[in-house]
C-alpha positions in Angstrom: -42.8 -11.3 -17.5 -39.4 -11.9 -15.9 -39.0 -15.2 -17.8 -39.6 -13.5 -21.1 -37.0 -10.8 -20.2 -34.4 -13.4 -19.3 -35.1 -15.3 -22.6 -34.6 -12.0 -24.6 -31.3 -11.4 -22.8 -30.1 -14.9 -23.5 -31.0 -14.6 -27.2 -29.1 -11.2 -27.4 -26.0 -12.7 -25.8 -26.2 -15.8 -28.1 -26.4 -13.5 -31.1 -23.3 -11.6 -30.0 -21.4 -14.8 -29.4 -22.3 -16.1 -32.9 -20.8 -13.0 -34.5 -17.5 -13.2 -32.5 -14.4 -15.3 -33.2 -13.1 -17.0 -30.1 -9.3 -16.9 -29.3 -7.2 -18.1 -26.4 -3.8 -16.6 -25.5 -3.6 -14.2 -28.5 -2.3 -10.7 -28.7 -5.3 -8.2 -29.1 -3.1 -6.1 -31.4 -3.3 -8.7 -34.2 -7.0 -9.6 -33.8 -9.8 -8.0 -35.8 -13.1 -7.2 -34.1 -15.5 -8.6 -33.2 -13.7 -11.2 -31.1 -13.5 -12.6 -27.6 -10.0 -13.4 -26.3 -9.5 -15.5 -23.2 -6.2 -15.0 -21.4 -4.9 -12.3 -23.8 -1.2 -12.2 -24.5 0.2 -8.7 -23.8 4.0 -9.1 -24.2 4.9 -5.5 -23.5 2.7 -4.9 -20.5 4.7 -6.1 -17.6 3.2 -4.6 -14.5 4.8 -3.8 -11.1 3.3 -2.5 -7.9 4.5 -0.4 -4.9 3.2 1.0 -1.6 4.5 3.0 1.3 3.3 4.1 4.7 4.3 7.0 7.0 2.9 8.4 10.2 3.1 12.1 11.1 6.0 13.2 13.1 4.0 15.8 15.0 2.9 14.2 18.3 -0.8 14.5 19.0 -2.0 15.3 22.4 -2.5 11.9 24.2 -6.1 11.2 25.0 -7.9 8.0 26.2 -9.2 5.8 23.5 -13.0 6.1 23.3 -13.7 4.9 19.8 -14.2 1.3 20.9 -16.8 2.5 23.5 -18.6 4.5 20.8 -18.5 1.4 18.6 -20.2 -0.7 21.2 -23.0 1.9 21.7 -23.6 2.2 17.9 -23.8 -1.6 17.6 -26.5 -1.8 20.3 -28.6 0.7 18.2 -28.0 -1.2 15.0 -28.9 -4.7 16.4 -32.1 -3.3 17.9 -33.5 -2.5 14.5 -33.2 -5.8 12.7 -35.2 -7.3 9.9 -37.9 -8.7 12.2 -38.9 -5.1 13.0 -39.3 -4.4 9.3 -41.3 -7.6 8.7 -43.6 -6.8 11.7 -44.0 -3.3 10.2 -42.6 -1.6 13.4 -40.2 0.3 11.2 -39.8 0.9 7.5 -37.0 -0.3 5.3 -35.4 3.2 5.7 -35.2 2.6 9.5 -33.5 -0.8 9.0 -30.4 -1.1 11.2 -31.3 2.2 12.8 -30.9 4.1 9.5 -28.0 4.7 7.2 -26.6 7.6 9.4 -25.9 5.1 12.2 -24.1 2.8 9.9 -22.0 5.7 8.6 -21.2 6.7 12.1 -20.0 3.2 12.8 -17.9 3.4 9.6 -16.2 6.5 10.8 -15.6 4.9 14.2 -14.0 1.9 12.6 -11.7 4.2 10.6 -10.7 6.0 13.8 -9.7 2.6 15.2 -7.3 2.2 12.3 -5.1 5.1 13.4 -1.7 4.1 14.8 -2.5 5.5 18.3 -5.8 3.7 18.5 -4.3 0.4 17.4 -1.5 0.8 19.9 -4.0 1.3 22.7 -6.0 -1.8 21.5 -2.8 -3.9 21.2 -1.6 -3.2 24.8 -5.0 -2.9 26.6 -6.3 -6.5 26.3 -9.6 -5.7 28.1 -10.5 -3.4 25.2 -9.4 -6.0 22.7 -11.6 -8.7 24.3 -14.6 -6.3 24.3 -14.1 -5.5 20.7 -13.8 -9.2 19.9 -17.2 -9.8 21.6 -18.8 -7.1 19.4 -17.3 -8.7 16.3 -18.7 -12.2 17.2 -22.1 -10.6 17.9 -22.1 -8.9 14.5 -21.2 -12.2 12.7 -24.1 -14.1 14.4 -26.5 -11.2 13.8 -25.6 -10.9 10.1 -26.0 -14.7 9.6 -29.5 -14.5 11.1 -30.5 -11.5 9.0 -29.4 -13.1 5.8 -31.4 -16.3 6.6 -34.5 -14.1 7.4 -34.1 -12.2 4.2 -33.7 -15.3 2.1 -37.0 -16.7 3.6 -38.9 -13.5 3.2 -37.4 -11.7 0.1 -40.6 -12.0 -1.9 -42.4 -9.8 0.7 -40.3 -6.8 -0.2 -40.8 -4.4 -3.1 -37.6 -4.1 -5.1 -36.7 -0.6 -3.7 -36.9 -1.8 -0.1 -35.0 -5.0 -1.0 -32.2 -2.9 -2.4 -32.0 -0.9 0.8 -31.9 -4.0 3.0 -29.3 -5.7 0.9 -27.1 -2.6 0.8 -27.3 -2.2 4.6 -26.3 -5.8 5.2 -23.4 -5.5 2.8 -22.2 -2.4 4.6 -22.5 -4.1 8.0 -20.5 -7.1 6.7 -17.8 -4.8 5.4 -17.6 -3.1 8.9 -17.5 -6.5 10.7 -14.8 -7.7 8.3 -12.7 -4.6 8.7 -12.8 -4.8 12.5 -11.8 -8.5 12.5 -9.4 -8.7 9.5 -8.0 -5.2 9.1 -7.5 -4.5 12.8 -7.6 -7.5 15.3 -6.2 -10.2 12.9 -3.1 -8.0 12.3 -2.1 -8.1 16.0 -1.0 -11.7 15.8 0.9 -11.0 12.6 2.7 -8.1 14.3 3.7 -10.3 17.3 5.0 -13.0 14.9 7.0 -10.5 12.8 8.7 -9.1 15.9 9.9 -12.5 16.8 8.1 -12.3 20.2 5.9 -15.0 21.7 3.3 -12.8 23.2 2.0 -9.2 23.4 4.0 -8.5 26.6 7.3 -9.1 24.8 6.6 -6.2 22.3 7.2 -2.7 23.5 5.4 0.4 22.0 8.4 1.5 19.9 8.7 -1.9 18.2 5.0 -2.2 17.8 4.9 0.9 15.6 7.7 -0.3 13.4 6.4 -3.9 12.9 2.9 -2.5 12.4 4.1 -0.5 9.4 6.0 -3.4 8.1 3.0 -5.7 8.4 0.7 -3.4 6.6 3.2 -3.1 3.7 3.5 -6.9 3.5 -0.3 -7.1 3.5 -0.4 -4.6 0.7 2.3 -6.5 -1.3 0.2 -9.6 -1.0 -2.6 -7.8 -2.8 -0.4 -6.0 -5.3 1.2 -9.3 -6.4 -1.5 -9.7 -9.1 0.5 -6.9 -10.8 3.8 -8.8 -10.8 5.6 -11.2 -8.6 9.0 -12.4 -9.8 10.6 -10.4 -7.1 9.8 -8.1 -4.1 11.5 -5.8 -1.7 10.7 -3.9 1.5 12.5 -1.1 3.2 12.0 0.6 6.6 13.7 3.9 7.5 13.7 5.5 10.9 15.5 8.3 12.6 17.1 8.1 16.1 17.6 11.3 17.9 20.6 10.4 20.1 23.9 8.9 19.1 23.9 7.3 22.6 21.0 5.1 21.3 23.1 3.7 18.5 26.1 3.2 20.9 23.8 1.2 23.2 22.5 -1.0 20.3 26.1 -1.7 19.1 27.1 -2.7 22.6 24.2 -5.1 22.8 25.1 -6.6 19.4 28.6 -7.2 20.5 27.4 -8.9 23.7 25.1 -11.2 21.6 27.9 -11.9 19.0 25.9 -10.1 16.3 28.3 -7.3 15.6 30.3 -9.0 12.8 27.0 -9.7 11.0 26.0 -6.1 11.5 29.3 -4.8 10.0 29.0 -7.1 7.0 25.4 -6.0 6.4 26.2 -2.3 6.8 29.0 -2.1 4.2 28.5 0.4 1.4 27.1 -1.1 -1.8 24.1 -1.9 -3.9 21.1 -2.9 -1.8 20.7 -6.6 -1.2 18.6 -8.7 1.1 19.5 -7.7 4.7 21.3 -4.4 3.8 21.7 -1.9 6.6 22.6 1.7 6.1 23.5 4.1 9.0 23.6 7.7 8.0 25.3 10.0 10.6 23.7 13.3 11.8 25.6 15.3 9.2 23.9 13.5 6.4 20.5 15.1 7.0 19.3 18.5 6.0 18.0 19.1 9.5 21.1 17.6 11.2 18.8 16.3 13.9 18.9 12.5 13.7 20.8 9.4 12.9 19.0 7.7 10.0 18.8 3.9 9.9 17.6 1.9 6.9 16.9 -1.9 6.7 16.2 -3.5 3.3 14.8 -6.9 2.5 14.6 -8.6 -0.9 13.5 -11.9 -2.5 13.1 -13.2 -6.0 12.0 -16.2 -8.0 12.0 -16.7 -11.8 8.7 -18.5 -11.6 6.6 -16.4 -9.2 4.0 -18.0 -7.0 1.2 -15.9 -5.4 2.1 -15.4 -1.8 5.7 -16.8 -1.9 7.4 -13.4 -1.9 5.6 -12.1 1.2 6.1 -15.4 3.0 9.9 -15.1 2.4 10.0 -11.5 3.5 8.1 -12.2 6.6 10.5 -15.0 7.5 13.5 -12.9 6.9 12.2 -10.0 9.0 11.0 -12.3 11.8 14.5 -13.9 12.1 16.4 -10.6 12.0 17.7 -10.2 15.5 19.6 -7.0 14.6 16.4 -5.4 13.5 14.8 -6.4 16.8 17.4 -4.5 18.7 16.9 -1.3 16.6 13.1 -1.7 16.7 12.9 -1.5 20.5 14.3 2.0 20.4 12.2 5.2 20.3 12.5 7.0 17.0 11.6 10.4 15.7 9.9 9.2 12.5 9.4 6.0 10.4 8.8 5.4 6.8 8.2 2.1 5.0 8.5 1.4 1.3 7.7 -1.8 -0.7 7.7 -3.0 -4.3 6.6 -6.1 -6.2 8.2 -6.5 -9.7 7.5 -8.1 -13.0 10.8 -7.6 -14.8 10.6 -5.7 -18.1 14.2 -4.4 -18.0 16.9 -6.3 -16.2 17.3 -9.9 -15.1 15.4 -11.5 -12.2 18.0 -11.3 -9.4 18.4 -10.0 -5.9 20.4 -7.0 -7.0 17.7 -5.9 -9.4 14.9 -6.1 -6.8 13.6 -2.7 -5.8 14.4 -0.5 -3.9 17.6 0.5 -5.8 20.1 3.0 -4.3 22.6 5.4 -5.7 25.8 3.4 -5.0 28.5 3.8 -7.6 31.5 1.6 -8.3 34.8 3.1 -7.0 33.0 6.3 -6.4 34.9 9.3 -4.9 33.3 11.3 -2.1 30.4 13.3 -3.6 30.0 16.9 -2.7 26.5 18.2 -2.4 26.6 22.1 -2.0 23.1 22.3 -0.6 24.0 19.6 2.0 27.6 20.3 3.1 29.5 17.2 4.4 26.5 15.0 3.7 26.9 11.4 2.6 23.6 10.6 1.0 21.7 7.4 0.2 18.9 7.7 -2.3 16.4 4.9 -2.5 14.0 4.4 -5.4 11.2 2.1 -6.7 9.9 2.2 -10.2 6.8 1.1 -12.1 7.1 1.4 -15.8 10.2 1.9 -17.9 12.9 4.6 -18.4 13.0 4.4 -22.2 16.1 6.6 -22.6 18.0 4.7 -19.9 21.0 3.8 -22.3 21.4 7.5 -23.4 21.3 8.8 -19.8 23.7 6.1 -18.6 26.2 7.0 -21.4 26.1 10.7 -20.3 27.0 9.7 -16.7 29.7 7.1 -17.6 31.9 9.3 -19.8 35.0 8.3 -17.9 34.3 4.9 -16.4 31.5 2.5 -15.6 29.6 3.5 -12.5 27.0 0.6 -12.4 28.0 -2.9 -11.3 27.5 -5.6 -13.9 25.0 -7.3 -11.6 22.7 -4.3 -11.9 20.8 -4.5 -15.2 17.5 -2.7 -14.3 16.8 0.7 -15.8 15.7 1.8 -12.3 19.4 2.3 -11.4 19.6 5.4 -13.5 17.0 7.2 -11.3 19.0 7.7 -8.1 22.1 8.5 -10.1 20.3 11.1 -12.1 19.0 12.7 -8.9 22.5 12.6 -7.5 23.8 14.4 -10.6 21.5 17.4 -9.9 22.4 17.4 -6.2 26.1 17.8 -7.2 25.1 20.7 -9.3 23.9 22.5 -6.1 20.1 21.8 -6.1 18.1 20.8 -3.1 16.5 17.3 -3.0 13.1 18.4 -4.3 14.5 20.3 -7.2 17.1 17.5 -8.0 14.2 15.0 -8.1 12.1 17.2 -10.4 14.9 17.8 -12.8 15.8 14.1 -12.9 12.3 12.8 -13.5 11.8 15.5 -16.2 14.7 13.8 -18.1 13.0 10.4 -18.2 11.2 9.3 -21.3 8.3 6.8 -21.1 5.4 6.1 -18.8 6.6 5.8 -15.2 5.6 5.9 -11.5 8.4 6.6 -9.1 8.7 6.7 -5.3 11.9 8.0 -3.6 13.3 8.5 -0.1 16.6 9.9 1.0 18.4 10.5 4.3 19.2 14.0 3.1 15.6 14.8 4.0 14.3 12.0 6.2 10.6 12.0 6.9 9.7 12.9 3.3 8.6 10.7 0.4 8.9 12.0 -3.2 6.4 10.7 -5.8 6.4 11.2 -9.6 3.9 10.1 -12.2 4.1 10.5 -16.0 1.9 8.9 -18.7 -1.2 6.8 -18.6 0.4 3.4 -18.1 0.9 3.7 -14.3 -1.0 5.2 -11.4 -0.3 6.4 -7.8 -3.0 6.8 -5.1 -2.3 8.7 -1.9 -4.3 7.6 1.1 -5.0 10.3 3.7 -5.6 9.3 7.3 -5.9 11.1 10.6 -2.3 10.5 11.6 -0.7 8.8 8.5 -0.3 8.8 4.8 -0.2 5.6 2.7 0.6 5.6 -1.0 0.1 2.8 -3.5 0.2 2.1 -7.2 -3.2 0.5 -6.9 -6.2 1.5 -4.9 -6.5 -2.0 -3.4 -3.0 -1.5 -2.0 -4.1 1.0 0.6 -7.8 0.4 1.4 -6.9 -1.7 4.4 -5.5 1.3 6.2 -7.5 4.2 4.8 -10.3 4.6 2.2 -9.9 8.4 1.5 -7.4 9.2 -1.2 -6.1 11.6 -3.8 -5.2 10.2 -7.2 -2.2 11.7 -9.1 -2.6 12.4 -12.8 0.4 11.6 -15.0 -1.1 13.1 -18.2 -1.5 16.7 -17.0 1.0 19.6 -17.3 2.3 21.9 -19.9 0.9 20.4 -23.1 3.2 22.5 -25.3 6.2 20.9 -23.7 5.8 17.1 -23.5 8.7 16.7 -21.1 6.8 18.8 -18.6 3.8 16.5 -18.6 3.5 14.7 -15.3 3.0 15.4 -11.6 5.2 15.4 -8.5 3.9 15.0 -4.9 6.0 15.3 -1.8 4.6 13.9 1.5 6.0 15.4 4.7 5.9 13.6 8.1 6.6 16.9 9.9 3.3 18.4 8.8 0.0 18.3 10.6 -1.2 15.9 7.9 -4.1 16.1 5.5 -3.7 18.1 2.4 -1.3 20.6 4.1 1.4 17.9 4.3 1.4 17.4 0.5 3.4 19.7 -1.8 2.7 19.2 -5.5 3.8 20.5 -8.8 4.0 19.6 -12.5 7.2 18.4 -14.1 7.9 22.0 -15.3 7.8 23.2 -11.7 4.4 24.9 -11.8 2.7 24.5 -8.4 -0.5 22.4 -8.1 -3.2 23.3 -5.7 -4.9 20.3 -4.1 -8.4 20.9 -2.9 -10.8 19.0 -0.6 -12.8 18.2 -3.7 -9.8 16.2 -5.0 -10.2 13.7 -2.1 -12.3 10.7 -3.0 -13.5 7.7 -1.1 -12.8 4.1 -2.2 -15.8 2.0 -3.2 -14.0 -1.2 -2.4 -12.8 -2.8 0.8 -10.4 -5.6 1.7 -13.4 -8.0 1.8 -14.0 -7.4 -1.9 -10.4 -8.3 -2.8 -9.7 -11.1 -0.4 -8.4 -14.2 -2.1 -9.1 -16.4 0.9 -7.7 -19.9 0.7 -7.8 -20.0 -3.1 -4.5 -20.2 -5.0 -5.9 -17.7 -7.6 -8.6 -15.1 -7.8 -10.0 -16.8 -10.9 -10.7 -20.0 -8.9 -12.5 -18.0 -6.2 -14.7 -16.3 -8.8 -15.7 -19.6 -10.3 -16.4 -21.1 -6.9 -18.6 -18.2 -5.8 -20.5 -17.8 -9.1 -23.5 -19.9 -7.9 -23.8 -17.7 -4.8 -23.7 -14.6 -6.9 -26.5 -15.9 -9.2 -28.6 -16.8 -6.1 -28.3 -13.3 -4.7 -29.1 -11.8 -8.1 -32.3 -13.7 -8.3 -33.3 -13.1 -4.6 -36.7 -11.6 -4.3 -38.0 -12.7 -7.8 -41.0 -15.0 -7.9 -41.2 -17.5 -10.8 -44.6 -18.9 -11.9 
């Protein structure tokens, strides 16, 4: 019966293939159906990717970490209901691994361990880390044993029970992977990024900053399939006291780093190593000194993994960042971008983020933010199709953009600045600016005028933005696989909704606020025409993928991994079938 079905499928596929023309490296636009195109050429689809992470500024009441203890208890229940119990008919397939509810409880516990406070506790309490490592090793051995038993006894299960068992094992493998790769494996990366030799050399303040940077670098590694000729990363944090900055500068002078600090903190377009210090008067709340560190790298011929390696090395060696990282801060935001140049040459200056620096600019006056000296930082996916026209409107008297900056992204912060000068607050200036832009785009923006906020805009169908919602943090990404390491629950923006009668109003704007309690209450949303958007709990979805699904492993390309694993996939597909 099964053999006959397989032969029919093969005949159907063969019939389809005979009717199709086969092409390699051709543009689908110029090919008539039916056809199969391997490695299609899509000259106008140059993809980029971005991601960002922010933790809530509101301090939660400190409690002792118990999630790791809960995890251990759940694991004991799961391992006590293995496949042998099912084969011996002591439990049904539904009771395998103590039931689906137990596995779901473990999944929620693992998610709890991904919060910043839980990871901080695990990082500094080595006893807890060792116990968790023991659970992980036990899970790996258990899973290996279960898979061997299933392979030897698959024909004893009816298809429905086999599906239950397989799905439970996959979920358990995802949980074990998440504990090992998404949590514990990152601790070593954080230590290395900080330039320290061991855990004891990292203090809690620097752990939080390097943790965010590390997650963004991990995300960039995955987003590089969207584009990789250049990449950039930026971390912004707010220091409450001027005395803190004075102490850092004194330490820099003592270690002969002050000249380098002055050179890197000069005003100008963002380059690798740029530092921006915004005084208290620059913020809307007038409560902090805002500090921004930017790192960039580029390569005309991009190689998977090269950008992130370069950025990790630059951050690891940055002794000035190490001094700032050790200090307690009010809030921290990280932003990253990987680029495939569609407009502008492949240079360090064109790497994102891009700021609002103007050549020979006079002091700008922002009525809503008196005496403020603002920096506006932007990343872009997509294109600003009317870039030339908007630039001409701004440059009626003189050129404002340096010759080295040839990316259309530069117009975004300048257009926002234009509306700030007109007297608007940052949110309204952002809305008016993005409403001016033609073409499909996804934009993320931060500014020291309102630190602790991230402004997101999406228009058209060519791009996407996902906003991950965690218990104490937000993470946003242009692709779902850019945020699943930190949080699986997300809201997806829709760039094709809005006022249909006014095409310029189509698009959505989301503003994430660190000063909020989190969840949906910390997200303000509207369409490009200013009409408010109500986000409901039903808008929150759960990702169906994990980092295990998208891990490239030691392979240089995903395609090689897929080829290498095809035999295993076929074997699993046929598991449980009996051939006569």
